[in-house]
N, C-alpha and C positions, 0 to 999 in steps of 0.2 A: 584379210590376212592379219595374223597376230602381230602386234608391235614387237620389234626385236627387244630382247632382254638387255638391260644395261650391264648385266653381269658378264656378257660376252664382249663388252666394249672396253677398250683401254682408256677411255676418256675419264675426266674427273667425276667423282661421285659425291653426292651429298651424304650427310651423316646417316640418315635412315637407310640409304642404299648400302652403306658399309655394314651397318648392323644386321640387315637382312642377309646380305651376301655371306657374312661370317657364320650364319646359323641356318641357312636354307638346306633342307634335306629332301624336299619334294616340290613339284609344281613349278610354275613360271612366275618370276618376280616382275610381272608387268601389271599395271593398274587394272583391276577388275578380275584378273585371273587368280585362281586359288593357289596359295603357296603354303607349304608346310615348313615350320621352323622348329628348331631344337631349343628347348628352354634350359637355361643354366640353373635357374632358381624357381621355386614355387612358394607362394605366400598364401596361407589359408587363414580365415577368420573363424571365430566360434559360431557365427550365424550360418555360414555356408560350409565351413570346414567339416562339421560333423557328418553331413551328408556326403561330402567328397571322400572322406575316409571310409565311410560305409560302402560307397561305390568302388573304391580301390580294393577293399576286402572282397567285394562281390566278384571282382574280376580274377581273384585267386592269386594275386602277387604275394611274394614272401618278403619283399624289401623294396624300398623306393629305388628307382633306377636313374635318378639324376643327381647331380652333386649336392643340392641343398633343398630341403623342404622345411619350412618353418610354419608352425601353427600358432596363432595368436588368440588368446582369450581376451578380447578387447571390447566387444559389444555388450554381451550379457554378463557383465561383471556384478551387477546387483542381484542378490540371491533372495527370492521371495519364498521359495521352497526348495526341495532337493533337485528339481529338474535341471536347472542351469548347472548346478554343482555336478550332477551326474554326467552332463554333457562334457564339462571340463575334465572330469576324471577319465572319461572315454578318450578325449582328445590327447590327454597326457599319456595314457597307457598305449594308445595306438601309435603315437609318435615314438615312444620307447620301443615298441615291438617292431616297427617297420623302418626305423632309422631316420627319424626327423627330430628337429629341435621343437621345443615347446616353450612358449612365452606365457607365464602365469598371469592370472587376473591382476591388474594393477601395474604390470610392467610397461604398459603403454599401448597406444594405437598402432596397429600393424604397420602402416605405411611409414610413420615417423621412426619407429624402432628399426624397421628394415633399412631405411635410409642411413641411420646412424651406425648400424651394426654389420650389415651384410652388403649393402648396395655398392656397386663399383662400375666405373665407366666400361662400356663395351659389352656388358652382359645382357642377356634376355631374361626378364622376370615375368612370369605368368602368375596372376593372382585371381583368387575366387571373389574378389571385391572390385567393383567398378572404378574405385579411386586408386587402384594400383599404379596408374600413370604418374603419380607423385614422384616416383623414383626416376622418372625421365629427367628430373632436375640435375642428375649426376651424369648424364650422357648414356643412360641405359635405354633399352627398348623394353618398356614396362607396360604390359597389356592386361586389362581385366577380361575375365571370361567366366562362363558358367562352370559349375562345380564338376560336371561330368567331363568337360574338356580338360579341366585341371587334373582330375583323377587319371585320365589317360596319359597326360604328360608326366605325371609322377611315375607311371609305369614304363616310361621311356618312349612313348609315342609322340609324334609331331603335334604341334598346335597348328591347326589350319585356319586360315582367314583369307578373305578376298584381299589381294594386295591393294592397299590404299594409295590414293594420290598423295604426293608429298607437297605440302604447302609451306613455302618459306615465309616466316613472319619476321620482317625486318624491323628491329627496334632501334630508334634513335632517341637522343636526348636523355634526360634523367627525371625521375619522379620529383615533383615539387613537395615542399613541406606539407604534411598531413595527408598526402596522397600515398596509397599503399598498393602493393601487388594485387590485392583483392580488387581494387578499382580497375586494374588493367584487364583482368579476366571478365569483370562485369561489363567493361566497355566493349570487349569482343562479343559478349552475349547480347549486348544492346544492338550492335551492328549486325550480327549474323544469326541470332536466335538459336534455340536449342536444336535446330535442324542444320545449322551452318557447317558442322563438321562431319556430316555423314560421309563415310568412305574416304576419310582423309586422316593424315598425320600432320600435325603442325611441328615444323622444325624451326626453332627460334634462332635468330642470328642478328647481325648488324652491330654497330658500335654501342647501342644501348644495353646489350646483354651484359657487358662488363660492369655496368652500374647497378646490376641486380645481385643481391646476395643469394646464396643457395636456398635459404628459407623462402625468399621471395619467388625464386624460380619454382620451388616446390608448390607454393600456393597456386601459381598459374598452371603448372602441369597437372596438378591434382584436379582442379576444377574445369580443365578442358573436357572432362567427362560430360559436363553439362551441355557442351556444344555438340555432343554426339561423336566426338573424335575417337578414332581407334586408340590413339595415344598422342602425347606431346614429348618432344625431345629438345634438350638444351645441350650445347657443347660442353665438354669437360676442359676447363681452362684454369688460369691462375686463381680465380675466385674459388673454383672447386678444390684446387690443391690446398688453399688456405683453410677451407672448411674441414677437409680430411685431416689436416695437421691438428686442428682443434679437437677432433675426435680421437686423436692418437692412432690414426689409421693411414699414416703417410704412404705405406707400401702398397695400399690398395688403389692409389690414384695413378692415372696415366692421362696424358693429353689426348683428346679425341675431338675431331671436328670435321667439317666438310672440306673437300679439296677446293682449292682456288678454281673458280670458273665452273663449279658444279651447277647443274641445271635443276629446275623445279617445275612442277606441273602448274603452279600458281604462286603468286606473291601478294602478300598483304603488308602494308606499311602502318606502323604504329609509332607516333611521336609520344614518348612517355611524358614529356613536358607539357603536353596539351590536355592530359587527363585530369579530371577533377573528382572529388569524392562522390560516389554513386551509391544508390540503394536499389535492391530488387524488391518490387512490391509483392504482396502475398500471392501465391498460386503457382509461380514459375520463376526459375532463376533468370529468365530473359526479359521479365517485365521490369526493365531497368530505367531509372530516371535519376537526374542529378539530385543530390541530397536536399537541395533547396526547395524542390517541389513537394517534399513531404515534411519539411522542417516544422517542428511544433506539434507533430503527432504524438500523443501520450503513449508511453510504453510502460508495462508493469514488470516485464522480464527482459533482461539483457544477458546473453550468453556469448562467451568467447572461447573458442577451442575447436574441436573436431580435427580430423586429419588435415583440413584446409588451413586452419588458423590457430594451431596449437603449438607452434614452434617457439624456440627461445626468443626469437625476435618479437613475436606477438606478446608473449608473457612479459618481456622486459618493457615494451612500450606501454602496456597497460599499467604495470607497476610504477613507471615513471609518472604517468599522468595522474595516478591515484595518490601518489605520495603527498601527504599533508591535506588531502581532500577527503570527502565522504560521499558514499553512494546516496542518491536521492532516497528519501524516506519511503516513496511509493514503489521503488524498484527492487526486485530481486536480481542480484548480479552474481553470476556464477562463471568461474574459469575452469577449463579442462586442459591442463598441460598435456601435450600429446605423448610424452614418454616419462618414465620414471627418471631417466637421466636428466631431462629438463627440470623436473620437479625437484630432484635432489640438488641440482646446481642452483636453482632458485632459492632453496632453503639455506644453502651454505653461503649465498651472497646476500641474504637478508631480505629478499624480495617478498617472501611469504608473509613475514611479519608486517611489512608495509601494507600489503593487500588486506590482511585480516583487520588491521587498524582502520582501514578505509571502509570496512563493511562488506568486502567481497567474500564470497564463498569459494574456496579452492577445493575442487572435487578431485577424485581419483583420476589417474591417467586412463581415460576410457572414452569410447565413442559416445556412450551415455545418451544424452538428450537428442543427438542428431537422428538416430533411428527411433526416437520416441520411447526410450527406456530411461525413466527418471526425469525429474524437472519438467514434467508436462505442464504447459501453461494453463492458467485458469480459463474456464469457458468464457467466450466473449472478449477475452483480453488480447492485447497485442504483444508480440515477442519480437525483439530485434536480436539477430544472431549473426555472429561471424562464423557461419557454417557454410555448407555448399548447396543445400537443397531446401526448398520450401513448398514442395508439392502438398496439396490439400490433405490434411489428416496425418502427415508424416510425423508431426510432433507428438502424436499420441492422443489427440482429441479432435473430434469432428468439428468442422467449422472454424479451424484455427486461423489466425491472422499473423503469419510469420514473415518478417522482413529480413533481408540479407544485406550485410554491409561489411566493411573492413573492421578490424579490431579497434582502430583509432576512432572511427565514427561510433561504433558500439560503446566504447568506453566513455567518451564525452557525453553521449546520450544518457548513459547510466548516471552520470553526475547531475544532469539537468532534469531528468524525468520525462523528457520528450526527445524525439529524433532531432539531432542537432548537427549542423555543419561543424566538423571538428576544428576548422580554421578559426572559429570564434574564440577558441581558448588561448590564442596567442602563439607563443613560440612552441614549435613541435619538439618532442624529445628526440635525441640522437641515440641510436642503438649502439650499445657497447657489448661486444662478444667477449666471453671469458677466453683467456689464452688456451685453456684446456677445459673441456666439459668434464664433469665428474664422472669417471667410469662407473657404470651401473649395470652389473650382469647378474645380480642376485636372483632376479626373476626369470632368467633364461636358462632352461635346462637343455644341455647338449645331448646328442644321441649317446646311447649306452652300448658298451662292448657286448654285454650279455642281453641286448635287446630282444633277439629272437626267442629267448627263453621266457620273456615276460608275458604275463597274462593281460589280455585286453578286457577291460571291465566295462560292462554295459548296464546302465540302469533300466528300470521298467518303462521309461518313456522313450527309449531308443528302439525303434522298429526296423525291420528289414526293408531294404530298398525295393519298391515295386519294379517289376520288369515289364516293359511295354510289350504289346502283342502286335504281330503284323496286321496291317489293315486289309480289309476285304477289297476286292477290285471295284466294288461299288459301295459308296458311303452315303447313307441317307439319314437326315436328322433335322430337327428344328433349329432356328436361330434362337439360342438361349438368352442372348443379351445383345443389344445394339448400343455401341458406345461412340463417343465423338473423338476429336483429335487429342493428342498429347496424353493418352492414357499411360500412366506410369505403372511400374511394377508395384509401387505402393498401393495403387488403386486395385490391382489384381489380387495381391496378397498383402494385407495391411501391415504396417509397422506397429510397434508398441509391445510392451512386456507381455500382455495377455496372449499375443499371437506368436511372437518370436520364440517363446519357451518351447514351442512344438516343432522347431526346425528339424529335429531328428525323428519326428513322428508324422509321416505323410498322411495317414488316415485322419489324424486329429487336425492338422493344420489345413488340410483341404476343406474343412468345414468353414473356414474363414474366407474362402475365395469370393471376391467381389462383395464382401460383407458391408463395407461402407458405401458402396455404390448401389447395390441391390440386395437387400437382406434375404430375398426369396430365391436368389440364383441357385444355391446349392440344392434346395428342395426341388426346384424346377429341373435341374440337370439330372438328378437322381430319378425323378418320375419319368423323364423322357428317355433315360438310358444313354444320355450324352447328346451331342449335337455340335453346333457351330457357334463361334463368336464373330461378330461383325464390328469393325472399328474404322476410325479415320486415319489421320496421319500419325506417324511415329508411334505406333502401338508398342508398348513395352519399354518406354524410355526410363532412364534413371538407374536404380540399383540393379546389380547383376543377379539379384535373387532368383535362383533356379526354381524355387517352389512356385513362382508365378507361371511356370510352364508345367511343372510336375503336378501341382495341385489340380489344374484343369484336366490334365491327362488322366489322373486318378478318377475324376468325376465323369469321364467319358467324352470329353471334348476331343474331336478328331481333326478339326480344321479351324483356322482363324482367317477370315477375309478382311483385309485392311488395305488402306491406300498406301501405307508404307510401314516398315518395321524398324525398330532400333536394332543395332548390330548384334549385341549380346543376346537380346531376347529372341531374335530370329534363330540364332544358333541353338539356343536352349529349346525352342519349339521343335526343331529338327531332331535334336538329341533325344527328345522324349516322344517322337513319333507323331507330332502334330503338324499338319500341313500348313505352311505359311503362304497363303494365297494372296496375291496382290491384284486389285481390280485393274483390268486392262484399260477400262474407261472409268475414271473416278466418279462420273455421273451415275453409274450403276449403284453406287452406295446409297443414294437417296431412295431408290426403288425397293430396296430390301427392308422388310419390317421385322421387328422381333416377333417370333412365332411362325414366320414363314418357314415352310419345309423345303430344304435344299437337298439336292442329290449331285454327287460327283461320281461319274461312271468312267469305266475304262482307265482306272487309276494308273496301273503300271505302264500302259502305252502312252498315256498323257504325260506322265512324268518323264518318260524317256524322250518324248518329243518336245518337252518344255512348254507345252500348251495344254491347258485343261479347260473344260467348260463346266460351269455350275448351273444346274437347272433349278429355277424357282418353281416348284411344282404347282403351287396354288395359282400363281400368276401366269403359268404356261409360257415362261420366257427363259432364254438362255443368257448367262452372264459370262463374258470372257474374263479369264483370270490368268495371271502369270505365276509360274512357280519354277523359276530358273534355278536349277540345281547342278552341282558337279556330280560326276559319277559316284564319288564317295558319299555325298549327301543323299543321293537317290537310294543307294544301297542301305543307308542307315534308316531312312524313312520306311522303306519297304520291309525292313527287318523288325520294325516296331520301336526303333530308337537305338541310340548308340550303345547303351549297355547291353541290350539284347544282341546287337550286331557284334560287339566285342566278345561276348561270351561264346558266340558261334565260331569266331575266328581264332579265339584263344590268345589274342594279342591286341593292344590298343589300335583302334582304327583311325 
């Protein structure tokens, strides 16, 4: 029997339950059941947003059907030829045509600008980027999703997800000198690993919350994505109110928190006073050790910024540490303020001059180096970054060695030329917030009254969205590639300027599928006419990049057999008509080899019953798999994907 919904109970509710209850339009809000929620706002980036707008157009809508859609040109800001510029022109004109805001290149990173300009307690934000949960720092339910799910939400459709378990994270104490919010989330990654948040939302509470600023909360909420969380939520309290006042947005604030006596599915305790400076070793954000274990490691590049550590607080701390000092001669030290508002305020307060005098490079307000666009490290060198991800090759070069740390640890290491415990520098700087941030709206273009009359301009690199085809009732094909655990979307469709420039051109970007893992994959898939991918645990972790499903679909991949899937990527696979098959017995993974020919028969009946069998034809054996779907997901798969399904229905599914 299904667990009774808390929505029908008069008892006290936690904050997540309140947010879901206020936006639920379909399904049952009990853990594991599919629930559909209404989005108040949508956030798009230029890497995923181009395809999302193309999908929105393909569905035939004449205007966005939710209160707010904002498209941010924040990743592909550097122009190497006309292709990025063409994409930005398309995003600007599509926004004008269909009723969205457009944030111009240089105006800032989507998540920070959205928090400053549009975020508000109690709202639901859906974003085409996996770090959308940053706005959970304000008491919002902010969730990252694949582009097609976002496009449907723009058309007024619900966003569907399996209702997560709500975990209360009780914070006590306060951070010691030189310990940062980044160390808090690294500590959680050290404890729980990148799998620790699957199927969960973290709701932060306890007396320690009041000791964290909004930028600190944003760092923790943002990087909860690396735990595999659906999202993270902080209460809206007096700290939040003070931050809104500094933004000049007092009227957008309201108090919001859990009811006294609210219950949770699980509780985790974190004593902020017990945390020390930490570093994530190359390869994964959860390879976390105390900074002392790697102290003395030489670094040639140190970067501070990204949506995780580009706040005023991060920039102010770095400027205070750098004042009167000089970057080590062997180090390239680059800062990425997360918004034009932060950068303009820094300039007016004199911080930029101090940083330049110290030998730091102050870059445009852009994601930049985080997805491997610009400031690519030298081959064989080590890079220390106050960023969120260090998956192999993400920096833009194969064989990279990227360490992750707080801004404080990164900055002190830039002074010494080696990874250094920041506590060795003596007294830590105290953060001073300006009474008011400098209003900065020059880079934000509001919707136009005559928008429907505007022409949408598409450059030659922008291609039509492929439409999936319904699967046959029997699917046969070879195992095109066999992979291990923790395969990220960076592994499937690489980062870097050479690849991301094709985000609006599926035929071109599909050619890069698994390029860094197996350069022969594309040729093999084409020769075989498609087939299957086999992988281990948490296949598709990391970025929400939809092309990691769309590219393989375009090449004929019809199924992925894995031990487990990351949430967003599983949804993307279904949305593009690829079967997400989980091994019923993980030991069967070992028996399948690359090149094995597999067959899945009686597909429609198997999906209806929730159980399928895969035949390994060469070995003459059957492999049990799970493909547990909702009725909605099953219909999408059998239609060949959500876009095909939506076009048939004539409305977002």
